[in-house]
A tleap script that builds the chain and sets N, CA, C and O, in Angstrom:
source leaprc.protein.ff14SB
mol = sequence {
  NMET SER ASP LYS PRO VAL THR GLU MET ASN
  PHE GLU GLN ALA MET ALA GLU LEU GLU THR
  VAL VAL SER LYS LEU GLU SER SER GLN VAL
  ALA LEU ASP ASP SER ILE LYS LEU TYR GLU
  ARG GLY ALA GLU LEU LYS LYS HIE CYS GLU
  GLU LYS LEU LYS ALA ALA GLU GLU LYS VAL
  ALA GLN ILE THR LEU SER PRO ASP GLY LYS
  VAL GLU GLY LEU LYS PRO ALA GLU CGLY
}
set mol.1.N position { -12.111 26.282 -5.128 }
set mol.1.CA position { -11.748 26.510 -3.366 }
set mol.1.C position { -12.162 25.707 -2.662 }
set mol.1.O position { -13.075 25.261 -3.356 }
set mol.2.N position { -12.182 25.072 -1.617 }
set mol.2.CA position { -13.105 24.696 -0.968 }
set mol.2.C position { -12.381 25.061 0.569 }
set mol.2.O position { -11.192 24.995 0.883 }
set mol.3.N position { -13.295 25.375 1.196 }
set mol.3.CA position { -13.335 25.602 2.730 }
set mol.3.C position { -13.074 24.806 3.569 }
set mol.3.O position { -12.932 25.130 4.748 }
set mol.4.N position { -12.943 23.449 3.079 }
set mol.4.CA position { -13.686 21.962 4.043 }
set mol.4.C position { -11.916 21.958 4.626 }
set mol.4.O position { -10.877 22.085 3.978 }
set mol.5.N position { -12.181 21.730 6.294 }
set mol.5.CA position { -10.499 21.309 6.329 }
set mol.5.C position { -10.246 20.086 5.542 }
set mol.5.O position { -10.996 19.130 5.347 }
set mol.6.N position { -8.809 20.345 5.047 }
set mol.6.CA position { -8.316 18.876 4.678 }
set mol.6.C position { -8.212 18.194 4.717 }
set mol.6.O position { -8.088 17.472 3.728 }
set mol.7.N position { -8.148 17.615 6.504 }
set mol.7.CA position { -8.380 16.170 7.044 }
set mol.7.C position { -9.503 15.655 7.214 }
set mol.7.O position { -9.576 14.430 7.316 }
set mol.8.N position { -10.323 16.225 7.267 }
set mol.8.CA position { -12.246 15.893 6.782 }
set mol.8.C position { -12.288 15.936 5.209 }
set mol.8.O position { -13.284 16.420 4.670 }
set mol.9.N position { -11.376 15.508 4.542 }
set mol.9.CA position { -11.407 15.625 3.423 }
set mol.9.C position { -11.471 14.149 2.787 }
set mol.9.O position { -10.585 13.716 3.524 }
set mol.10.N position { -11.770 13.178 2.108 }
set mol.10.CA position { -11.560 12.279 1.140 }
set mol.10.C position { -10.459 11.764 0.938 }
set mol.10.O position { -9.643 11.920 1.847 }
set mol.11.N position { -9.967 10.893 -0.416 }
set mol.11.CA position { -8.740 11.352 -1.120 }
set mol.11.C position { -8.627 11.709 -2.407 }
set mol.11.O position { -7.850 12.320 -3.140 }
set mol.12.N position { -10.482 10.664 -2.485 }
set mol.12.CA position { -10.965 11.994 -3.682 }
set mol.12.C position { -10.698 13.143 -3.922 }
set mol.12.O position { -9.941 13.640 -4.755 }
set mol.13.N position { -11.505 13.682 -2.974 }
set mol.13.CA position { -12.053 15.516 -2.870 }
set mol.13.C position { -10.516 15.917 -2.550 }
set mol.13.O position { -10.057 16.860 -3.194 }
set mol.14.N position { -9.724 15.299 -1.645 }
set mol.14.CA position { -8.551 16.067 -1.649 }
set mol.14.C position { -7.481 16.342 -3.225 }
set mol.14.O position { -6.890 17.409 -3.397 }
set mol.15.N position { -7.416 15.317 -4.115 }
set mol.15.CA position { -7.129 15.066 -4.575 }
set mol.15.C position { -7.924 15.948 -6.414 }
set mol.15.O position { -7.301 16.305 -7.414 }
set mol.16.N position { -9.233 15.992 -6.164 }
set mol.16.CA position { -10.235 17.246 -7.351 }
set mol.16.C position { -9.341 18.478 -6.731 }
set mol.16.O position { -8.391 19.056 -7.260 }
set mol.17.N position { -9.827 18.658 -5.687 }
set mol.17.CA position { -8.820 20.255 -4.828 }
set mol.17.C position { -7.659 20.300 -5.713 }
set mol.17.O position { -7.601 21.256 -6.487 }
set mol.18.N position { -6.356 19.090 -5.738 }
set mol.18.CA position { -5.450 19.743 -5.424 }
set mol.18.C position { -5.304 20.151 -7.486 }
set mol.18.O position { -4.787 20.881 -8.331 }
set mol.19.N position { -6.045 19.222 -7.292 }
set mol.19.CA position { -6.306 19.544 -9.531 }
set mol.19.C position { -6.547 20.494 -9.789 }
set mol.19.O position { -6.160 20.960 -10.860 }
set mol.20.N position { -7.557 21.450 -8.618 }
set mol.20.CA position { -7.790 22.037 -9.152 }
set mol.20.C position { -6.887 24.238 -8.906 }
set mol.20.O position { -7.199 25.346 -9.344 }
set mol.21.N position { -5.623 23.616 -7.863 }
set mol.21.CA position { -5.267 24.644 -7.093 }
set mol.21.C position { -3.798 24.548 -8.350 }
set mol.21.O position { -3.369 25.478 -9.033 }
set mol.22.N position { -3.359 23.275 -8.317 }
set mol.22.CA position { -2.583 23.140 -9.908 }
set mol.22.C position { -2.978 23.950 -11.112 }
set mol.22.O position { -2.179 24.761 -11.582 }
set mol.23.N position { -4.034 23.792 -11.575 }
set mol.23.CA position { -4.560 24.141 -12.574 }
set mol.23.C position { -4.252 25.997 -12.672 }
set mol.23.O position { -3.493 26.624 -13.411 }
set mol.24.N position { -5.444 26.592 -11.313 }
set mol.24.CA position { -4.596 27.827 -11.211 }
set mol.24.C position { -3.270 28.514 -11.409 }
set mol.24.O position { -2.834 29.403 -12.141 }
set mol.25.N position { -2.854 27.808 -10.542 }
set mol.25.CA position { -0.974 28.581 -10.072 }
set mol.25.C position { -0.626 28.005 -11.554 }
set mol.25.O position { 0.235 28.741 -12.037 }
set mol.26.N position { -0.878 27.256 -12.197 }
set mol.26.CA position { -0.321 27.040 -13.676 }
set mol.26.C position { -0.464 28.450 -14.581 }
set mol.26.O position { 0.415 29.159 -15.073 }
set mol.27.N position { -2.057 28.579 -14.601 }
set mol.27.CA position { -2.437 29.729 -15.193 }
set mol.27.C position { -2.341 31.178 -15.253 }
set mol.27.O position { -2.908 31.937 -16.038 }
set mol.28.N position { -1.362 31.506 -14.098 }
set mol.28.CA position { -0.043 32.737 -14.045 }
set mol.28.C position { -1.494 33.766 -13.915 }
set mol.28.O position { -1.392 34.987 -14.031 }
set mol.29.N position { -3.014 32.988 -13.624 }
set mol.29.CA position { -3.322 34.538 -13.902 }
set mol.29.C position { -4.617 35.200 -12.318 }
set mol.29.O position { -5.764 35.628 -12.193 }
set mol.30.N position { -3.242 34.827 -11.336 }
set mol.30.CA position { -3.392 34.878 -10.099 }
set mol.30.C position { -2.936 35.989 -9.052 }
set mol.30.O position { -1.840 35.499 -8.781 }
set mol.31.N position { -2.970 36.519 -8.694 }
set mol.31.CA position { -2.475 37.723 -8.095 }
set mol.31.C position { -1.193 36.329 -6.881 }
set mol.31.O position { -1.395 35.237 -6.351 }
set mol.32.N position { 0.241 37.465 -7.004 }
set mol.32.CA position { 1.635 36.890 -5.991 }
set mol.32.C position { 1.156 36.103 -4.544 }
set mol.32.O position { 1.543 35.027 -4.090 }
set mol.33.N position { -0.374 37.596 -3.723 }
set mol.33.CA position { -0.836 36.754 -2.458 }
set mol.33.C position { -1.443 35.462 -2.686 }
set mol.33.O position { -1.019 34.514 -2.025 }
set mol.34.N position { -2.293 35.297 -3.453 }
set mol.34.CA position { -3.232 34.778 -3.634 }
set mol.34.C position { -2.528 32.841 -4.324 }
set mol.34.O position { -2.909 31.695 -4.086 }
set mol.35.N position { -1.233 33.514 -5.332 }
set mol.35.CA position { -1.172 32.386 -5.657 }
set mol.35.C position { 0.090 31.863 -4.597 }
set mol.35.O position { 0.672 30.866 -5.027 }
set mol.36.N position { 0.748 32.545 -2.886 }
set mol.36.CA position { 0.805 31.960 -1.866 }
set mol.36.C position { 0.151 30.565 -0.768 }
set mol.36.O position { 0.459 29.484 -0.267 }
set mol.37.N position { -1.249 31.849 -0.922 }
set mol.37.CA position { -2.542 31.032 -0.519 }
set mol.37.C position { -2.362 29.970 -1.030 }
set mol.37.O position { -1.765 29.137 -0.349 }
set mol.38.N position { -2.924 29.491 -2.787 }
set mol.38.CA position { -3.125 28.329 -3.609 }
set mol.38.C position { -1.385 27.102 -2.941 }
set mol.38.O position { -1.176 25.898 -2.793 }
set mol.39.N position { -0.800 28.051 -2.803 }
set mol.39.CA position { 0.664 26.880 -2.937 }
set mol.39.C position { 0.735 26.106 -1.762 }
set mol.39.O position { 1.340 25.072 -1.481 }
set mol.40.N position { -0.282 27.100 -0.935 }
set mol.40.CA position { -0.202 25.977 0.771 }
set mol.40.C position { -0.670 25.627 0.955 }
set mol.40.O position { -0.493 24.917 1.945 }
set mol.41.N position { -2.110 25.613 0.186 }
set mol.41.CA position { -3.416 24.585 0.028 }
set mol.41.C position { -2.784 23.319 -0.375 }
set mol.41.O position { -2.815 22.393 0.436 }
set mol.42.N position { -2.222 23.152 -1.501 }
set mol.42.CA position { -2.077 23.022 -2.543 }
set mol.42.C position { -0.167 21.706 -1.846 }
set mol.42.O position { 0.366 20.768 -2.438 }
set mol.43.N position { 0.087 22.166 -0.878 }
set mol.43.CA position { 1.177 21.321 -0.334 }
set mol.43.C position { -0.065 20.497 0.805 }
set mol.43.O position { -0.518 19.377 0.569 }
set mol.44.N position { -0.305 21.021 1.570 }
set mol.44.CA position { -1.260 20.522 2.440 }
set mol.44.C position { -2.477 19.692 1.976 }
set mol.44.O position { -2.674 18.918 2.913 }
set mol.45.N position { -2.959 19.565 1.471 }
set mol.45.CA position { -3.902 18.084 0.267 }
set mol.45.C position { -2.390 17.228 -0.346 }
set mol.45.O position { -2.204 16.081 0.062 }
set mol.46.N position { -1.437 17.814 -1.255 }
set mol.46.CA position { -0.772 16.492 -1.223 }
set mol.46.C position { 0.241 15.875 -0.680 }
set mol.46.O position { 0.988 14.990 -1.098 }
set mol.47.N position { 0.162 16.560 0.493 }
set mol.47.CA position { 0.264 15.520 2.672 }
set mol.47.C position { -0.457 14.523 2.828 }
set mol.47.O position { -0.325 13.360 3.208 }
set mol.48.N position { -1.205 15.149 2.486 }
set mol.48.CA position { -2.783 13.946 2.553 }
set mol.48.C position { -3.604 13.743 1.970 }
set mol.48.O position { -4.772 13.838 2.348 }
set mol.49.N position { -3.108 13.300 0.541 }
set mol.49.CA position { -3.192 12.463 -0.605 }
set mol.49.C position { -2.124 11.235 -0.147 }
set mol.49.O position { -2.192 10.023 0.058 }
set mol.50.N position { -1.250 12.138 -0.118 }
set mol.50.CA position { 0.205 10.651 -0.233 }
set mol.50.C position { 0.389 9.817 1.537 }
set mol.50.O position { 1.121 8.856 1.772 }
set mol.51.N position { -0.485 10.523 2.526 }
set mol.51.CA position { -0.828 9.822 3.032 }
set mol.51.C position { -2.299 8.481 3.316 }
set mol.51.O position { -2.441 7.525 4.079 }
set mol.52.N position { -3.194 9.162 2.157 }
set mol.52.CA position { -4.246 8.285 2.061 }
set mol.52.C position { -3.567 6.596 1.158 }
set mol.52.O position { -3.577 5.382 1.362 }
set mol.53.N position { -3.201 7.301 0.425 }
set mol.53.CA position { -2.306 6.169 -0.571 }
set mol.53.C position { -1.951 5.364 0.442 }
set mol.53.O position { -2.528 4.289 0.601 }
set mol.54.N position { -0.807 5.838 1.382 }
set mol.54.CA position { 0.371 5.366 2.267 }
set mol.54.C position { -1.063 3.961 2.969 }
set mol.54.O position { -1.431 2.808 2.740 }
set mol.55.N position { -1.262 4.702 3.549 }
set mol.55.CA position { -2.627 3.867 4.065 }
set mol.55.C position { -3.559 3.518 3.469 }
set mol.55.O position { -4.704 3.732 3.866 }
set mol.56.N position { -3.258 2.861 2.313 }
set mol.56.CA position { -4.468 2.056 0.740 }
set mol.56.C position { -3.371 0.959 1.200 }
set mol.56.O position { -3.429 -0.022 1.941 }
set mol.57.N position { -2.212 1.635 0.332 }
set mol.57.CA position { -1.098 0.683 -0.055 }
set mol.57.C position { -0.773 -0.828 1.516 }
set mol.57.O position { -0.539 -2.036 1.473 }
set mol.58.N position { -0.953 0.228 2.705 }
set mol.58.CA position { -0.604 -1.014 3.673 }
set mol.58.C position { -1.147 -1.741 4.106 }
set mol.58.O position { -0.794 -2.713 4.774 }
set mol.59.N position { -2.608 -1.216 3.638 }
set mol.59.CA position { -4.118 -2.326 3.750 }
set mol.59.C position { -3.619 -3.552 2.717 }
set mol.59.O position { -3.226 -4.638 3.143 }
set mol.60.N position { -3.692 -3.226 1.368 }
set mol.60.CA position { -3.541 -4.066 0.597 }
set mol.60.C position { -2.587 -4.366 0.906 }
set mol.60.O position { -2.987 -5.328 1.561 }
set mol.61.N position { -1.694 -4.392 1.013 }
set mol.61.CA position { -0.415 -5.251 1.294 }
set mol.61.C position { -0.682 -6.031 2.817 }
set mol.61.O position { 0.262 -6.032 3.607 }
set mol.62.N position { -1.513 -6.457 3.073 }
set mol.62.CA position { -1.656 -7.643 4.150 }
set mol.62.C position { -2.315 -8.236 4.031 }
set mol.62.O position { -2.492 -9.215 4.757 }
set mol.63.N position { -3.356 -7.774 2.544 }
set mol.63.CA position { -3.894 -9.228 2.090 }
set mol.63.C position { -3.743 -10.459 1.738 }
set mol.63.O position { -4.947 -10.446 1.480 }
set mol.64.N position { -3.434 -11.504 1.478 }
set mol.64.CA position { -2.737 -12.787 1.548 }
set mol.64.C position { -4.406 -12.904 0.679 }
set mol.64.O position { -5.507 -12.435 0.968 }
set mol.65.N position { -3.872 -13.847 -0.590 }
set mol.65.CA position { -5.013 -14.899 -1.416 }
set mol.65.C position { -3.968 -16.021 -1.212 }
set mol.65.O position { -2.740 -15.956 -1.280 }
set mol.66.N position { -5.153 -17.545 -0.822 }
set mol.66.CA position { -5.181 -18.764 -1.489 }
set mol.66.C position { -4.605 -18.486 -2.717 }
set mol.66.O position { -4.607 -17.532 -3.495 }
set mol.67.N position { -3.852 -20.169 -2.649 }
set mol.67.CA position { -4.248 -20.711 -4.610 }
set mol.67.C position { -4.917 -20.950 -5.910 }
set mol.67.O position { -4.569 -21.316 -7.033 }
set mol.68.N position { -6.305 -20.508 -5.162 }
set mol.68.CA position { -7.433 -20.688 -5.659 }
set mol.68.C position { -8.033 -18.828 -5.961 }
set mol.68.O position { -9.092 -18.283 -6.273 }
set mol.69.N position { -7.015 -18.518 -5.727 }
set mol.69.CA position { -7.463 -17.063 -5.204 }
set mol.69.C position { -8.820 -16.735 -4.454 }
set mol.69.O position { -9.792 -16.152 -4.935 }
set mol.70.N position { -8.709 -17.112 -3.487 }
set mol.70.CA position { -9.658 -16.657 -1.754 }
set mol.70.C position { -9.088 -16.097 -0.824 }
set mol.70.O position { -8.048 -16.549 -0.345 }
set mol.71.N position { -9.511 -15.299 -0.511 }
set mol.71.CA position { -9.031 -14.078 0.458 }
set mol.71.C position { -9.160 -14.896 2.216 }
set mol.71.O position { -10.099 -14.865 3.011 }
set mol.72.N position { -7.825 -15.554 2.321 }
set mol.72.CA position { -6.554 -16.186 3.028 }
set mol.72.C position { -7.075 -15.366 4.668 }
set mol.72.O position { -8.188 -15.752 5.024 }
set mol.73.N position { -6.663 -14.732 5.261 }
set mol.73.CA position { -6.503 -13.479 6.252 }
set mol.73.C position { -5.333 -12.154 6.007 }
set mol.73.O position { -5.233 -11.665 4.881 }
set mol.74.N position { -4.921 -11.906 6.562 }
set mol.74.CA position { -4.709 -10.685 6.476 }
set mol.74.C position { -3.221 -10.701 7.197 }
set mol.74.O position { -3.251 -11.131 8.350 }
set mol.75.N position { -2.061 -10.344 6.754 }
set mol.75.CA position { -0.856 -10.889 7.020 }
set mol.75.C position { 0.258 -8.984 7.573 }
set mol.75.O position { 0.334 -7.916 6.965 }
set mol.76.N position { 0.903 -9.458 8.977 }
set mol.76.CA position { 1.217 -8.043 8.846 }
set mol.76.C position { 1.939 -7.212 7.431 }
set mol.76.O position { 1.999 -7.708 6.306 }
set mol.77.N position { 2.410 -5.951 7.789 }
set mol.77.CA position { 2.595 -5.353 6.565 }
set mol.77.C position { 4.175 -5.181 6.966 }
set mol.77.O position { 4.541 -4.567 7.967 }
set mol.78.N position { 4.733 -5.585 6.373 }
set mol.78.CA position { 6.732 -4.965 6.091 }
set mol.78.C position { 6.496 -3.881 5.870 }
set mol.78.O position { 5.681 -3.321 5.135 }
set mol.79.N position { 7.427 -3.480 6.701 }
set mol.79.CA position { 8.486 -1.675 6.809 }
set mol.79.C position { 8.287 -1.716 7.773 }
set mol.79.O position { 8.684 -0.824 8.523 }
savepdb mol mol.pdb
quit
């Protein structure tokens, strides 16, 4: 598990660490206190990943294509 602050991670780094956290928690080989710390870290990583995905989805939603498949420009995201 990384000591890097979650807010400094990109999506891929956060997902990789989240997978490690989940794997450790599922193994049942972790002491209770460590499990609690892992769960807290996992919750923080999950939230960070969700925020990164939402931002990416909003960027993709703003891209419009012309009939010939070329990018025309950006449109405001709905919602």
